[in-house]
BALUM-111108 format. One record per residue: residue number from 1; chain; y, x, z of N, C-alpha, C, O, CB in turn. Coordinates in Angstrom, 1 decimal. Glycine has a CB too. Layout:
BEGIN
[NUM, 'A', [Y, X, Z], [Y, X, Z], [Y, X, Z], [Y, X, Z], [Y, X, Z]];
...
***
This chain:
BEGIN
[1, 'A', [156.7, 132.8, 53.8], [156.8, 132.9, 52.8], [157.4, 133.6, 52.2], [158.0, 134.3, 53.0], [157.0, 132.2, 52.6]];
[2, 'A', [157.8, 134.2, 50.9], [158.3, 135.8, 50.5], [159.4, 136.2, 51.2], [160.3, 135.5, 51.6], [158.7, 135.9, 49.0]];
[3, 'A', [159.2, 137.3, 51.3], [160.5, 138.3, 51.7], [162.0, 137.6, 51.1], [163.0, 137.6, 51.9], [160.3, 140.0, 50.8]];
[4, 'A', [162.1, 137.2, 50.3], [163.5, 136.6, 49.8], [163.8, 135.7, 50.3], [165.0, 135.5, 50.1], [163.6, 136.2, 48.6]];
[5, 'A', [162.8, 134.7, 51.5], [163.3, 133.5, 51.8], [163.4, 134.0, 53.4], [162.7, 134.9, 54.0], [162.5, 132.1, 51.3]];
[6, 'A', [164.6, 133.1, 54.0], [165.2, 133.6, 55.1], [165.7, 132.9, 55.5], [166.8, 132.5, 55.1], [165.8, 134.4, 55.3]];
[7, 'A', [164.8, 132.3, 56.7], [165.2, 130.6, 57.2], [167.0, 131.1, 58.3], [167.3, 131.9, 59.2], [163.3, 129.7, 58.9]];
[8, 'A', [167.7, 130.2, 57.7], [169.4, 130.3, 58.3], [168.9, 129.0, 59.3], [169.9, 128.5, 59.8], [171.1, 129.9, 56.9]];
[9, 'A', [168.2, 128.5, 59.6], [168.8, 127.6, 60.7], [167.5, 126.6, 60.7], [167.0, 126.3, 59.6], [170.4, 126.7, 60.3]];
[10, 'A', [167.1, 126.4, 61.6], [166.1, 124.7, 62.3], [166.4, 124.3, 63.2], [166.9, 124.8, 64.1], [164.6, 124.6, 62.8]];
[11, 'A', [166.1, 123.1, 62.9], [166.4, 121.9, 64.1], [165.4, 121.3, 64.2], [164.6, 121.1, 63.2], [167.4, 120.9, 64.0]];
[12, 'A', [165.4, 120.9, 65.2], [163.8, 120.2, 66.2], [165.0, 119.0, 67.0], [166.0, 119.2, 67.7], [162.7, 121.8, 67.9]];
[13, 'A', [164.4, 117.7, 66.7], [164.9, 116.8, 67.0], [164.3, 116.7, 69.1], [163.2, 117.0, 69.7], [164.3, 115.7, 65.7]];
[14, 'A', [165.3, 116.3, 69.6], [164.5, 116.7, 71.0], [164.9, 114.9, 71.6], [165.5, 114.1, 70.9], [165.4, 118.4, 72.3]];
[15, 'A', [164.3, 114.7, 72.8], [164.2, 113.2, 73.4], [165.4, 113.0, 73.5], [166.4, 113.6, 73.8], [163.4, 112.9, 74.8]];
[16, 'A', [164.9, 111.1, 72.8], [165.8, 110.8, 72.1], [166.2, 110.2, 71.0], [166.5, 109.0, 70.9], [165.9, 111.4, 72.0]];
[17, 'A', [166.2, 111.4, 70.2], [165.8, 111.1, 69.0], [167.6, 111.5, 68.2], [168.5, 111.9, 68.9], [165.1, 109.3, 69.0]];
[18, 'A', [167.7, 111.4, 67.2], [169.3, 111.4, 66.8], [169.5, 110.6, 65.3], [168.7, 110.5, 64.4], [169.8, 113.1, 66.5]];
[19, 'A', [170.7, 110.2, 65.3], [171.3, 109.5, 64.1], [171.3, 110.2, 62.4], [171.1, 109.6, 61.3], [172.9, 109.5, 64.5]];
[20, 'A', [171.4, 111.9, 62.8], [170.9, 112.8, 61.8], [170.6, 114.1, 61.6], [170.9, 114.9, 62.5], [171.5, 112.7, 61.1]];
[21, 'A', [170.2, 114.4, 60.6], [170.2, 116.1, 60.8], [171.2, 116.7, 60.0], [171.8, 116.4, 58.9], [168.6, 116.9, 60.2]];
[22, 'A', [171.3, 117.5, 60.7], [172.7, 118.2, 60.1], [172.9, 120.0, 60.1], [172.6, 120.8, 61.0], [174.0, 117.6, 61.2]];
[23, 'A', [173.3, 120.3, 59.1], [173.3, 122.0, 58.6], [174.6, 122.3, 58.7], [175.3, 121.7, 57.9], [172.7, 122.5, 56.9]];
[24, 'A', [175.0, 123.1, 59.5], [176.9, 123.3, 59.3], [177.1, 125.1, 59.1], [176.3, 125.8, 59.6], [178.1, 122.7, 61.3]];
[25, 'A', [177.7, 125.4, 58.7], [178.3, 126.4, 58.7], [177.3, 127.5, 57.4], [176.8, 128.6, 57.7], [178.5, 126.9, 60.4]];
[26, 'A', [177.2, 126.9, 56.1], [176.0, 128.0, 56.0], [176.5, 128.7, 55.3], [177.3, 128.2, 54.5], [174.7, 127.7, 55.6]];
[27, 'A', [176.1, 130.6, 55.4], [176.7, 130.9, 54.8], [176.3, 130.9, 53.2], [175.4, 130.4, 52.5], [176.8, 131.9, 55.5]];
[28, 'A', [177.8, 132.1, 52.7], [177.0, 132.0, 51.2], [176.5, 133.2, 50.6], [177.0, 133.8, 49.6], [177.9, 131.4, 49.9]];
[29, 'A', [175.0, 133.8, 51.6], [174.8, 135.4, 51.2], [174.1, 134.8, 49.9], [174.3, 135.4, 48.9], [173.6, 136.8, 52.5]];
[30, 'A', [173.5, 133.8, 49.7], [172.0, 133.5, 48.9], [172.4, 132.9, 47.6], [173.4, 132.3, 47.3], [170.9, 132.5, 49.7]];
[31, 'A', [171.4, 133.0, 47.1], [171.5, 132.1, 45.6], [171.3, 130.8, 45.7], [172.0, 129.9, 45.5], [170.5, 132.5, 44.4]];
[32, 'A', [170.2, 130.8, 46.2], [170.0, 129.1, 46.4], [169.5, 129.1, 47.4], [169.4, 130.1, 48.1], [169.0, 128.3, 45.5]];
[33, 'A', [169.1, 127.5, 48.1], [168.7, 126.9, 49.6], [167.4, 126.0, 49.2], [167.2, 125.6, 48.0], [170.0, 125.7, 50.5]];
[34, 'A', [166.8, 125.8, 50.2], [165.2, 125.1, 50.5], [165.2, 124.9, 51.6], [165.1, 125.8, 52.4], [163.8, 125.8, 50.2]];
[35, 'A', [165.3, 123.0, 52.0], [165.4, 122.5, 53.2], [163.7, 122.1, 52.6], [163.2, 121.5, 51.6], [166.7, 121.5, 53.8]];
[36, 'A', [163.4, 122.8, 54.0], [161.4, 122.1, 53.9], [162.1, 120.6, 55.4], [163.2, 120.7, 56.1], [159.1, 124.3, 55.0]];
[37, 'A', [161.1, 119.8, 55.4], [161.4, 118.7, 56.7], [160.1, 118.2, 56.7], [159.2, 118.3, 55.9], [162.6, 117.5, 56.5]];
[38, 'A', [160.2, 117.7, 58.1], [158.7, 116.9, 58.8], [159.6, 116.5, 59.6], [160.2, 117.2, 60.4], [157.0, 117.9, 59.5]];
[39, 'A', [159.9, 114.5, 59.4], [160.5, 113.6, 60.0], [159.7, 112.5, 60.1], [158.8, 112.2, 59.3], [161.6, 113.3, 59.4]];
[40, 'A', [159.8, 111.7, 61.4], [159.7, 110.2, 62.0], [160.7, 109.9, 62.4], [161.4, 110.6, 63.1], [158.9, 109.9, 62.9]];
[41, 'A', [161.0, 108.0, 61.9], [161.8, 107.6, 62.3], [161.3, 106.2, 63.0], [160.2, 105.7, 63.1], [162.7, 107.6, 61.4]];
[42, 'A', [162.3, 106.0, 63.4], [162.2, 104.5, 64.2], [162.1, 103.2, 63.3], [161.9, 102.1, 63.9], [163.4, 104.3, 65.1]];
[43, 'A', [162.3, 103.1, 62.0], [162.1, 102.1, 60.8], [160.9, 101.4, 61.1], [159.8, 101.9, 61.3], [162.0, 102.9, 59.3]];
[44, 'A', [161.1, 100.1, 61.2], [159.7, 99.1, 61.4], [159.3, 99.0, 59.9], [159.3, 98.0, 59.2], [160.1, 97.2, 62.0]];
[45, 'A', [158.9, 100.3, 59.7], [158.2, 100.5, 58.4], [157.1, 101.2, 58.1], [156.8, 102.0, 59.0], [158.8, 100.9, 57.7]];
[46, 'A', [156.6, 101.2, 57.3], [156.0, 102.6, 57.0], [156.1, 104.3, 56.5], [155.5, 105.3, 56.5], [155.5, 102.2, 56.4]];
[47, 'A', [157.7, 103.6, 56.0], [158.4, 104.9, 55.5], [159.9, 104.5, 55.5], [160.2, 103.3, 55.5], [157.8, 105.5, 53.9]];
[48, 'A', [160.6, 105.5, 55.5], [162.3, 105.8, 55.2], [162.3, 106.8, 54.2], [161.4, 107.6, 53.7], [163.2, 106.4, 56.6]];
[49, 'A', [163.6, 106.6, 53.9], [163.9, 107.6, 52.7], [164.6, 108.2, 53.7], [164.5, 107.8, 54.9], [164.8, 107.2, 51.1]];
[50, 'A', [165.7, 109.7, 53.3], [167.0, 110.4, 54.1], [168.0, 110.7, 53.0], [167.8, 111.6, 52.2], [166.7, 111.9, 54.9]];
[51, 'A', [169.1, 109.8, 53.1], [169.8, 110.0, 52.2], [170.7, 111.9, 52.2], [171.0, 112.5, 53.3], [170.6, 108.6, 52.2]];
[52, 'A', [170.8, 112.2, 51.6], [171.5, 113.2, 51.5], [173.2, 113.7, 51.3], [173.7, 113.3, 50.2], [170.8, 113.5, 50.9]];
[53, 'A', [173.9, 114.3, 52.0], [175.1, 114.5, 51.7], [175.3, 116.0, 51.6], [174.4, 116.8, 52.2], [175.9, 113.7, 52.5]];
[54, 'A', [176.7, 116.6, 50.8], [177.2, 118.0, 51.0], [178.5, 117.8, 51.5], [179.2, 116.8, 51.1], [177.1, 119.0, 49.7]];
[55, 'A', [179.0, 118.9, 52.4], [179.7, 119.0, 53.1], [180.7, 117.9, 53.6], [181.9, 117.8, 53.7], [180.1, 119.7, 52.7]];
[56, 'A', [179.6, 116.9, 54.1], [180.1, 115.5, 54.7], [180.5, 114.4, 53.5], [181.4, 113.6, 53.8], [181.5, 115.8, 55.9]];
[57, 'A', [180.0, 114.4, 52.4], [181.0, 113.7, 51.2], [180.0, 112.7, 50.9], [178.8, 113.0, 50.9], [181.6, 114.7, 49.6]];
[58, 'A', [180.3, 111.7, 50.7], [179.0, 111.1, 50.3], [180.0, 110.0, 48.6], [179.8, 108.8, 48.3], [178.0, 109.8, 52.1]];
[59, 'A', [180.7, 110.9, 48.0], [180.9, 110.2, 47.2], [180.5, 111.6, 45.8], [180.6, 112.7, 46.2], [182.3, 109.4, 47.5]];
[60, 'A', [180.3, 111.3, 44.6], [180.4, 111.8, 43.4], [178.7, 112.0, 43.6], [178.5, 113.2, 43.8], [181.5, 113.1, 43.1]];
[61, 'A', [177.9, 111.4, 43.5], [176.8, 111.5, 43.8], [175.5, 110.4, 42.6], [175.4, 109.2, 42.2], [177.0, 111.3, 45.4]];
[62, 'A', [174.8, 111.4, 42.4], [173.4, 110.4, 41.7], [172.1, 110.6, 41.7], [171.7, 111.5, 42.4], [173.5, 110.3, 40.3]];
[63, 'A', [171.2, 110.0, 41.0], [170.0, 110.5, 41.0], [169.4, 109.5, 40.6], [169.7, 108.4, 40.6], [169.6, 111.0, 42.0]];
[64, 'A', [168.0, 110.3, 40.3], [166.9, 109.7, 38.9], [165.6, 109.7, 40.3], [165.3, 110.6, 41.1], [166.4, 111.2, 36.9]];
[65, 'A', [165.2, 108.5, 40.2], [163.9, 108.8, 41.5], [162.6, 108.1, 40.7], [162.5, 107.0, 40.0], [164.3, 107.7, 43.4]];
[66, 'A', [161.4, 109.0, 41.0], [160.2, 108.6, 40.3], [159.6, 108.4, 41.9], [159.9, 109.3, 42.7], [159.3, 109.9, 39.0]];
[67, 'A', [158.7, 107.2, 42.4], [158.2, 107.1, 43.5], [157.3, 106.5, 43.4], [157.3, 106.0, 42.3], [158.7, 106.7, 44.3]];
[68, 'A', [156.0, 106.0, 44.3], [154.6, 105.4, 44.2], [154.2, 104.9, 46.0], [154.1, 105.6, 47.0], [153.3, 106.8, 43.5]];
[69, 'A', [154.0, 103.9, 46.0], [153.8, 103.7, 47.4], [151.8, 102.9, 47.6], [151.1, 102.3, 48.4], [155.4, 102.4, 47.8]];
[70, 'A', [151.9, 103.8, 46.2], [149.5, 103.5, 46.8], [149.3, 102.5, 45.6], [148.3, 102.6, 44.8], [148.9, 102.1, 48.9]];
[71, 'A', [150.6, 101.4, 45.6], [149.7, 100.6, 44.6], [150.4, 100.2, 42.8], [150.0, 99.6, 41.8], [149.5, 99.0, 45.5]];
[72, 'A', [151.7, 100.8, 43.3], [152.4, 100.5, 42.1], [153.7, 102.0, 41.9], [154.2, 102.7, 42.7], [153.3, 98.8, 42.3]];
[73, 'A', [153.7, 102.0, 40.8], [154.8, 103.2, 40.4], [156.1, 103.0, 39.9], [156.0, 102.5, 38.7], [154.2, 104.2, 39.5]];
[74, 'A', [157.4, 103.2, 40.4], [158.4, 102.7, 39.8], [159.6, 103.6, 39.1], [159.1, 104.7, 38.7], [158.9, 102.0, 40.8]];
[75, 'A', [160.5, 103.5, 38.9], [162.3, 104.3, 38.8], [163.1, 103.6, 39.1], [163.1, 102.4, 39.2], [163.0, 104.7, 37.5]];
[76, 'A', [163.9, 104.5, 39.5], [165.3, 104.2, 39.7], [166.6, 105.4, 39.7], [166.4, 106.6, 40.0], [165.2, 103.5, 41.0]];
[77, 'A', [167.3, 105.0, 39.4], [168.7, 105.6, 39.2], [169.7, 105.2, 40.2], [169.6, 104.0, 40.6], [169.3, 105.3, 37.8]];
[78, 'A', [170.5, 105.8, 40.6], [171.2, 105.4, 41.7], [172.7, 106.1, 41.8], [173.2, 106.7, 40.9], [170.4, 105.8, 43.0]];
[79, 'A', [173.1, 105.8, 42.8], [174.4, 106.8, 43.2], [174.5, 107.4, 44.6], [175.5, 107.2, 45.3], [175.8, 106.0, 43.1]];
[80, 'A', [173.3, 108.2, 45.0], [172.9, 108.2, 46.3], [172.0, 109.8, 46.3], [171.2, 110.1, 45.4], [171.9, 106.7, 46.7]];
[81, 'A', [172.3, 110.7, 47.3], [171.0, 111.8, 47.2], [170.1, 111.5, 48.0], [170.5, 111.2, 49.1], [171.3, 113.1, 47.5]];
[82, 'A', [168.6, 111.7, 47.7], [167.5, 111.6, 48.3], [167.5, 113.3, 49.0], [167.8, 114.4, 48.4], [166.3, 111.1, 47.1]];
[83, 'A', [166.9, 113.2, 50.5], [167.1, 114.7, 51.2], [165.3, 114.6, 51.6], [164.7, 115.5, 52.1], [168.5, 114.8, 52.9]];
[84, 'A', [164.7, 113.6, 51.3], [163.4, 113.6, 51.5], [162.9, 112.3, 51.9], [163.5, 111.3, 51.6], [163.2, 114.4, 52.4]];
[85, 'A', [161.4, 112.2, 52.7], [161.0, 111.1, 52.9], [160.5, 110.8, 54.6], [159.6, 111.6, 54.9], [159.9, 111.1, 51.8]];
[86, 'A', [160.8, 110.1, 55.6], [160.5, 110.2, 56.6], [158.8, 109.3, 56.4], [158.2, 108.8, 55.4], [161.8, 109.7, 57.4]];
[87, 'A', [158.2, 109.5, 57.7], [157.1, 108.1, 58.1], [158.1, 107.2, 59.0], [159.0, 107.6, 59.6], [155.3, 108.6, 59.2]];
[88, 'A', [157.7, 106.0, 58.9], [158.7, 105.0, 59.8], [157.2, 104.8, 61.0], [156.0, 105.2, 61.1], [159.6, 103.0, 58.6]];
[89, 'A', [158.3, 103.8, 61.7], [157.4, 102.7, 63.3], [156.0, 102.9, 62.9], [155.0, 103.5, 63.4], [157.8, 100.5, 63.5]];
[90, 'A', [156.2, 102.2, 61.7], [154.4, 101.4, 61.8], [153.5, 102.5, 60.9], [152.6, 102.1, 60.1], [154.2, 99.3, 60.7]];
[91, 'A', [153.6, 103.5, 61.2], [152.6, 104.4, 60.2], [151.8, 104.7, 61.5], [151.9, 104.4, 62.7], [153.3, 105.9, 59.3]];
[92, 'A', [151.0, 105.3, 60.9], [149.7, 105.9, 61.7], [150.2, 106.4, 62.8], [151.3, 106.8, 62.2], [148.8, 107.1, 60.9]];
[93, 'A', [150.4, 106.7, 64.1], [150.9, 106.9, 65.1], [150.6, 108.5, 65.2], [149.6, 109.2, 64.9], [150.3, 106.0, 66.2]];
[94, 'A', [152.0, 108.9, 65.7], [151.8, 110.7, 65.8], [152.2, 111.8, 64.5], [152.4, 113.0, 64.4], [150.0, 110.9, 66.0]];
[95, 'A', [152.2, 110.3, 63.4], [152.4, 111.0, 62.3], [154.0, 111.8, 61.2], [155.0, 111.1, 61.2], [151.7, 110.3, 61.8]];
[96, 'A', [153.9, 112.6, 60.8], [155.3, 112.9, 60.6], [155.2, 112.8, 59.1], [154.1, 113.0, 58.6], [155.8, 114.5, 61.3]];
[97, 'A', [156.8, 112.2, 57.8], [156.4, 113.2, 56.2], [156.6, 115.1, 56.2], [156.9, 116.1, 56.9], [157.9, 112.7, 54.9]];
[98, 'A', [156.2, 114.8, 55.6], [157.1, 116.5, 54.6], [157.4, 115.7, 53.2], [156.9, 114.8, 52.5], [155.7, 118.4, 54.2]];
[99, 'A', [158.7, 117.1, 53.4], [159.4, 117.1, 51.9], [159.7, 118.5, 51.4], [159.2, 119.5, 52.0], [160.8, 116.3, 51.8]];
[100, 'A', [160.8, 118.7, 50.2], [161.4, 119.8, 50.3], [162.3, 119.3, 49.5], [162.1, 118.3, 48.8], [160.8, 121.1, 50.0]];
[101, 'A', [164.1, 120.2, 49.5], [164.4, 119.8, 48.6], [164.8, 121.6, 48.1], [164.8, 122.5, 48.9], [165.5, 118.6, 48.7]];
[102, 'A', [165.1, 121.7, 46.9], [165.6, 122.6, 46.0], [166.8, 122.6, 45.7], [167.1, 121.8, 44.8], [165.0, 122.6, 44.9]];
[103, 'A', [167.6, 123.2, 46.2], [169.5, 123.4, 45.8], [169.6, 124.7, 45.4], [169.8, 125.6, 46.3], [170.7, 123.2, 47.2]];
[104, 'A', [169.6, 125.0, 43.6], [170.0, 126.2, 42.9], [171.2, 125.8, 42.9], [171.7, 124.7, 42.9], [169.3, 126.6, 41.4]];
[105, 'A', [172.0, 127.6, 43.1], [173.5, 127.9, 42.9], [174.4, 126.9, 43.6], [175.1, 126.0, 43.1], [173.8, 127.9, 41.2]];
[106, 'A', [174.2, 127.2, 45.0], [174.8, 126.2, 45.4], [176.3, 126.6, 45.8], [177.1, 125.8, 46.3], [174.0, 125.5, 46.4]];
[107, 'A', [176.4, 127.6, 45.7], [177.9, 128.6, 45.6], [178.8, 128.4, 44.6], [180.0, 128.7, 44.7], [177.6, 130.1, 45.3]];
[108, 'A', [178.2, 127.8, 43.5], [178.8, 128.0, 41.9], [179.8, 127.1, 42.1], [179.9, 126.2, 43.0], [177.8, 127.7, 40.4]];
[109, 'A', [180.5, 127.3, 41.1], [181.7, 126.6, 41.2], [181.3, 125.0, 39.9], [182.2, 124.2, 39.6], [183.4, 128.0, 40.6]];
[110, 'A', [180.3, 125.0, 39.5], [180.0, 124.1, 39.0], [179.4, 123.0, 39.8], [179.3, 123.0, 41.1], [179.3, 124.5, 38.1]];
[111, 'A', [179.0, 122.0, 39.0], [178.3, 120.9, 39.9], [177.0, 121.0, 40.4], [176.1, 121.5, 39.8], [178.1, 119.7, 39.2]];
[112, 'A', [176.9, 120.5, 41.5], [175.4, 121.3, 41.9], [174.7, 120.0, 42.0], [175.0, 118.9, 42.3], [175.4, 122.3, 43.4]];
[113, 'A', [173.0, 120.6, 41.5], [172.1, 120.0, 41.0], [171.0, 120.3, 42.4], [171.2, 121.2, 43.3], [171.7, 120.6, 39.5]];
[114, 'A', [169.9, 119.1, 42.4], [168.8, 119.5, 43.8], [167.5, 118.6, 43.4], [167.6, 117.6, 42.8], [169.5, 118.8, 45.7]];
[115, 'A', [166.4, 119.1, 43.7], [165.4, 118.3, 43.5], [164.5, 118.0, 44.7], [164.1, 118.9, 45.6], [164.8, 118.9, 42.5]];
[116, 'A', [164.1, 116.6, 44.7], [163.5, 116.5, 45.8], [162.0, 115.9, 46.1], [161.5, 115.1, 45.3], [164.4, 115.8, 46.4]];
[117, 'A', [161.4, 116.2, 47.0], [159.7, 115.8, 46.5], [159.6, 115.4, 48.2], [160.1, 115.8, 49.2], [158.4, 117.6, 45.8]];
[118, 'A', [158.6, 114.6, 48.0], [158.3, 114.0, 49.7], [157.7, 113.3, 49.9], [157.8, 112.4, 49.0], [159.1, 113.5, 50.4]];
[119, 'A', [156.6, 112.8, 51.0], [155.8, 112.3, 50.8], [155.7, 111.5, 52.5], [155.5, 112.2, 53.5], [154.7, 113.2, 50.2]];
[120, 'A', [155.9, 110.3, 52.8], [155.8, 109.8, 54.4], [154.0, 109.3, 54.5], [153.3, 108.6, 53.8], [157.1, 108.1, 54.8]];
[121, 'A', [153.8, 110.2, 55.6], [152.5, 110.2, 56.1], [151.7, 108.9, 56.3], [152.4, 108.0, 56.7], [152.6, 110.8, 57.3]];
[122, 'A', [150.7, 108.6, 56.0], [150.2, 107.3, 56.5], [148.6, 106.7, 56.4], [148.1, 106.2, 55.4], [151.0, 106.3, 55.7]];
[123, 'A', [147.9, 107.0, 57.7], [146.6, 106.6, 57.2], [146.0, 105.6, 56.5], [144.8, 105.6, 56.5], [146.0, 106.6, 57.8]];
[124, 'A', [146.7, 104.5, 55.9], [146.4, 103.7, 55.5], [146.5, 103.7, 53.9], [146.5, 104.8, 53.3], [147.0, 103.0, 56.1]];
[125, 'A', [146.6, 102.7, 53.4], [146.5, 102.1, 51.7], [147.8, 102.2, 50.9], [147.9, 102.5, 49.7], [146.1, 100.3, 51.5]];
[126, 'A', [148.9, 101.9, 51.9], [150.5, 102.5, 51.8], [150.9, 103.7, 52.3], [150.5, 104.1, 53.4], [151.5, 101.7, 52.5]];
[127, 'A', [151.7, 104.3, 51.7], [152.5, 105.4, 51.7], [153.2, 105.6, 51.0], [152.9, 104.8, 50.1], [152.1, 106.3, 51.7]];
[128, 'A', [154.2, 106.3, 50.9], [155.2, 106.3, 49.8], [155.4, 108.0, 49.2], [155.5, 108.8, 50.0], [156.6, 105.6, 50.5]];
[129, 'A', [155.3, 108.4, 47.9], [155.2, 110.0, 47.2], [156.8, 109.5, 46.7], [157.2, 108.3, 46.7], [153.6, 110.6, 45.7]];
[130, 'A', [157.4, 110.4, 46.3], [158.7, 110.2, 45.5], [159.2, 111.7, 45.1], [159.4, 112.6, 46.0], [159.9, 109.4, 46.4]];
[131, 'A', [159.4, 111.8, 43.8], [160.3, 112.7, 43.0], [161.9, 112.4, 42.9], [162.4, 111.3, 42.7], [159.7, 112.6, 41.5]];
[132, 'A', [162.4, 113.4, 43.1], [163.9, 113.1, 42.6], [164.9, 114.1, 42.2], [165.0, 115.1, 42.7], [164.6, 112.5, 43.7]];
[133, 'A', [165.8, 113.8, 41.1], [166.7, 114.4, 41.1], [167.9, 113.9, 40.9], [168.3, 112.9, 40.2], [166.4, 115.0, 40.6]];
[134, 'A', [168.8, 115.0, 41.9], [169.7, 114.9, 42.4], [171.1, 115.4, 42.0], [171.1, 116.6, 41.6], [169.3, 115.1, 43.2]];
[135, 'A', [172.5, 114.7, 41.9], [173.4, 115.5, 41.3], [174.4, 115.5, 42.2], [174.8, 114.4, 42.4], [173.7, 115.1, 40.0]];
[136, 'A', [175.2, 116.6, 42.9], [176.4, 116.0, 43.2], [177.7, 116.9, 42.2], [177.9, 118.1, 41.9], [176.5, 116.1, 45.2]];
[137, 'A', [178.4, 115.7, 41.9], [179.4, 115.6, 40.9], [180.5, 116.3, 41.3], [181.6, 115.7, 41.2], [179.8, 114.3, 40.5]];
[138, 'A', [180.5, 118.0, 42.2], [181.8, 118.5, 43.1], [181.7, 119.9, 42.5], [180.8, 120.4, 42.0], [181.6, 118.3, 44.9]];
[139, 'A', [182.9, 120.5, 42.8], [182.4, 122.0, 42.0], [182.4, 123.1, 43.7], [182.3, 124.3, 43.7], [184.1, 122.8, 40.4]];
[140, 'A', [182.4, 122.4, 44.6], [182.7, 123.6, 45.8], [181.4, 123.6, 46.6], [180.7, 122.7, 47.1], [184.0, 123.3, 46.8]];
[141, 'A', [181.4, 124.9, 46.6], [180.0, 126.0, 47.3], [180.0, 124.3, 48.4], [180.8, 123.4, 48.6], [180.7, 128.4, 48.5]];
[142, 'A', [178.4, 124.4, 48.8], [178.0, 123.6, 49.8], [177.3, 124.4, 50.7], [176.4, 125.2, 50.6], [177.3, 122.5, 49.3]];
[143, 'A', [178.2, 124.0, 52.0], [178.8, 124.6, 53.3], [177.9, 123.7, 54.5], [177.5, 124.2, 55.5], [180.7, 124.4, 53.6]];
[144, 'A', [177.6, 122.2, 54.2], [177.4, 121.4, 55.4], [176.0, 120.9, 54.1], [176.0, 121.2, 52.9], [178.9, 120.0, 56.2]];
[145, 'A', [174.8, 120.2, 54.9], [173.8, 119.4, 54.5], [173.5, 118.6, 55.4], [172.4, 118.8, 56.0], [172.8, 120.0, 54.0]];
[146, 'A', [174.1, 117.8, 55.6], [173.8, 116.1, 56.1], [172.5, 115.5, 55.8], [172.4, 115.2, 54.6], [174.8, 114.9, 55.4]];
[147, 'A', [170.9, 114.9, 57.0], [170.2, 114.3, 56.3], [170.5, 113.1, 57.0], [170.8, 113.2, 58.2], [169.0, 114.7, 56.1]];
[148, 'A', [170.4, 111.9, 56.3], [170.5, 110.4, 57.2], [169.7, 109.3, 56.8], [169.5, 109.0, 55.6], [172.0, 109.7, 57.2]];
[149, 'A', [168.9, 108.5, 58.1], [167.8, 107.7, 57.3], [168.4, 106.4, 56.9], [169.0, 105.7, 57.6], [166.4, 107.4, 58.3]];
[150, 'A', [168.1, 106.1, 55.4], [168.3, 105.2, 54.7], [169.2, 103.5, 55.2], [170.1, 102.8, 54.7], [167.0, 105.3, 54.3]];
[151, 'A', [168.1, 103.3, 56.6], [168.5, 102.2, 56.8], [168.6, 102.1, 58.2], [168.0, 101.3, 59.0], [167.7, 101.3, 56.2]];
[152, 'A', [169.4, 103.1, 58.6], [169.7, 103.1, 59.9], [168.9, 103.1, 60.8], [169.3, 102.6, 61.8], [170.3, 102.4, 60.1]];
[153, 'A', [167.9, 103.5, 60.8], [166.9, 104.0, 62.0], [167.3, 105.4, 62.8], [168.1, 106.3, 62.3], [165.3, 104.3, 61.3]];
[154, 'A', [166.8, 105.5, 63.6], [167.1, 106.9, 64.6], [165.8, 108.0, 63.7], [164.8, 107.7, 62.9], [166.6, 106.6, 67.0]];
[155, 'A', [166.4, 109.6, 64.2], [165.2, 110.4, 63.9], [164.4, 110.6, 64.7], [164.9, 111.3, 65.6], [165.3, 111.6, 63.5]];
[156, 'A', [163.4, 110.3, 65.0], [162.6, 110.7, 66.1], [162.7, 112.2, 66.5], [163.2, 113.1, 65.8], [161.1, 110.4, 65.7]];
[157, 'A', [162.2, 112.1, 68.0], [161.8, 113.6, 69.1], [160.5, 114.5, 67.9], [159.7, 113.7, 67.5], [160.7, 112.9, 71.3]];
[158, 'A', [160.4, 115.3, 67.6], [160.0, 116.4, 67.4], [159.9, 116.1, 65.6], [158.9, 116.4, 64.9], [158.6, 116.7, 68.4]];
[159, 'A', [160.8, 115.8, 65.3], [161.1, 115.3, 63.9], [161.5, 117.4, 63.6], [161.6, 118.0, 64.7], [162.8, 113.7, 63.7]];
[160, 'A', [161.6, 118.0, 62.4], [162.1, 119.1, 62.1], [162.7, 119.4, 60.7], [162.1, 119.0, 59.7], [161.2, 120.0, 62.5]];
[161, 'A', [163.5, 119.9, 60.7], [164.2, 120.7, 59.3], [164.2, 122.2, 59.8], [164.2, 122.7, 60.9], [166.1, 120.1, 58.7]];
[162, 'A', [164.1, 122.6, 58.2], [164.5, 124.2, 58.5], [164.7, 124.9, 56.5], [164.2, 125.0, 55.4], [162.7, 125.3, 59.7]];
[163, 'A', [165.9, 125.0, 57.2], [167.0, 125.2, 56.2], [166.7, 127.3, 55.6], [166.7, 128.2, 56.4], [169.0, 124.8, 57.3]];
[164, 'A', [166.4, 127.4, 54.1], [166.1, 128.9, 54.1], [167.1, 129.1, 52.9], [167.5, 128.3, 52.1], [164.5, 129.4, 53.8]];
[165, 'A', [167.4, 130.4, 52.9], [168.2, 131.1, 51.8], [167.8, 131.6, 51.1], [167.1, 132.4, 51.7], [168.9, 131.8, 52.0]];
[166, 'A', [167.7, 131.7, 49.9], [166.7, 132.5, 49.0], [167.6, 133.9, 48.2], [168.4, 133.8, 47.3], [166.1, 131.4, 47.7]];
[167, 'A', [167.1, 134.7, 48.9], [167.7, 135.8, 47.7], [167.2, 136.3, 46.6], [166.0, 136.7, 46.5], [167.9, 136.8, 48.1]];
[168, 'A', [168.0, 136.4, 45.7], [167.6, 136.6, 44.0], [166.8, 138.2, 44.1], [167.2, 138.9, 45.0], [169.3, 136.7, 42.7]];
[169, 'A', [165.9, 138.6, 43.5], [164.6, 139.6, 43.5], [165.3, 140.4, 42.9], [164.8, 141.5, 42.6], [163.2, 139.3, 42.9]];
***
């Protein structure tokens, strides 16, 4: 990545899995954040969405979502924020999702927007692709980001996520 991207932290899930991926003590030294993840969960399906929260709070969240599962496209709005996709337990063995979340102006005193794009990987007719526009209606700086499987699956071993700080050039 360009020299304006600085890896703040990487989480690699170990043996036994994890209930969340959590980034804490995010420094205020950057203008924007980029979260890149590759995740698999224990959910008995080919995909699972990852809910995202800031600073440990699950309030004041909204989103607009566009997604397709390979056979149809749909859109929804809701009161959560999505932080990516995960391949589920019935997806092709040893495959992991890929997702990115871009969070501009994470330290500003304004509401925090973010955009997410993700794909659950599956060597079959069904896989999920999604785009999300998220809004956290709070003015606090973001100091913590947590990803949690939407359907209570366990995040599997070898799942990874890296949080990058983006410096203004």
